[in-house]
C-alpha positions as CSV (number, residue, x, y, z in Angstrom):
1,X,87.1,118.3,209.1
2,X,87.5,115.0,210.6
3,X,84.5,112.7,211.0
4,X,84.1,110.0,213.5
5,X,81.4,107.1,213.0
6,X,80.8,103.7,213.3
7,X,78.4,101.7,211.1
8,X,76.9,98.2,212.0
9,X,76.7,96.8,208.9
10,X,74.1,94.2,209.6
11,X,71.6,96.7,210.8
12,X,72.5,99.8,209.6
13,X,72.8,101.6,212.7
14,X,75.4,104.4,212.7
15,X,77.1,105.8,215.9
16,X,78.9,109.1,215.9
17,X,78.4,112.6,214.2
18,X,77.0,113.3,211.5
19,X,74.9,110.4,210.7
20,X,74.1,109.4,214.1
21,X,71.0,107.4,213.4
22,X,70.1,105.5,216.8
23,X,66.3,105.5,217.9
24,X,67.1,107.8,220.4
25,X,67.6,110.2,217.8
26,X,64.1,110.4,216.6
27,X,64.8,107.8,213.6
28,X,61.6,105.9,212.6
29,X,63.1,103.4,210.3
30,X,67.1,102.4,209.0
31,X,66.8,100.2,205.9
32,X,70.0,98.6,204.7
33,X,69.5,99.1,200.7
34,X,72.7,97.3,200.0
35,X,75.1,95.0,202.4
36,X,78.2,95.8,199.7
37,X,80.6,93.7,198.0
38,X,83.5,93.5,195.7
39,X,81.1,94.9,193.1
40,X,78.6,97.0,195.1
41,X,78.7,100.0,197.7
42,X,77.1,99.3,201.2
43,X,73.9,101.8,201.2
44,X,71.9,102.7,204.2
45,X,68.9,105.1,204.4
46,X,67.5,106.5,207.8
47,X,64.0,107.9,207.8
48,X,63.3,110.6,210.7
49,X,59.4,111.4,211.2
50,X,58.2,114.2,213.4
51,X,56.6,117.2,212.7
52,X,58.6,117.1,209.5
53,X,60.1,113.8,207.7
54,X,63.7,113.9,206.8
55,X,66.1,111.4,205.2
56,X,69.7,110.5,205.6
57,X,71.8,108.6,203.1
58,X,75.2,106.9,203.9
59,X,76.9,105.0,200.8
60,X,80.4,103.3,201.4
61,X,82.4,102.0,198.4
62,X,83.3,98.4,199.5
63,X,84.4,97.5,196.2
64,X,87.4,99.7,196.2
65,X,90.4,97.4,196.5
66,X,92.1,99.4,199.5
67,X,91.6,99.3,203.1
68,X,90.5,102.7,202.9
69,X,86.8,102.9,201.7
70,X,85.4,106.3,200.0
71,X,82.2,107.4,201.4
72,X,79.2,109.9,200.6
73,X,76.8,111.1,203.2
74,X,73.8,113.0,203.1
75,X,72.3,114.3,206.4
76,X,70.3,117.3,207.2
77,X,70.6,118.7,203.8
78,X,74.7,118.6,204.0
79,X,76.8,116.3,202.0
80,X,79.8,114.7,203.4
81,X,82.5,112.6,201.6
82,X,86.0,111.2,202.3
83,X,87.3,107.8,203.2
84,X,87.1,105.3,206.0
85,X,88.5,102.0,207.2
């Protein structure tokens, strides 16, 4: 399964499935926990509050010395992993 998404690192906004977190999708807050470096992963949390509260998490391992960076994402109780550019 190929995932196609774009991350705006400055704001934490994610466009594309399955991590889409623009305000039109009901997201309440987007928080970049770490912008990533050669020692740390980029990490963003998206919180959705409606009748229920749900939380999405995306981590991209910026510290990996390659153009392809491993990622891990959790959304709607599903876990995704792979590499991205």
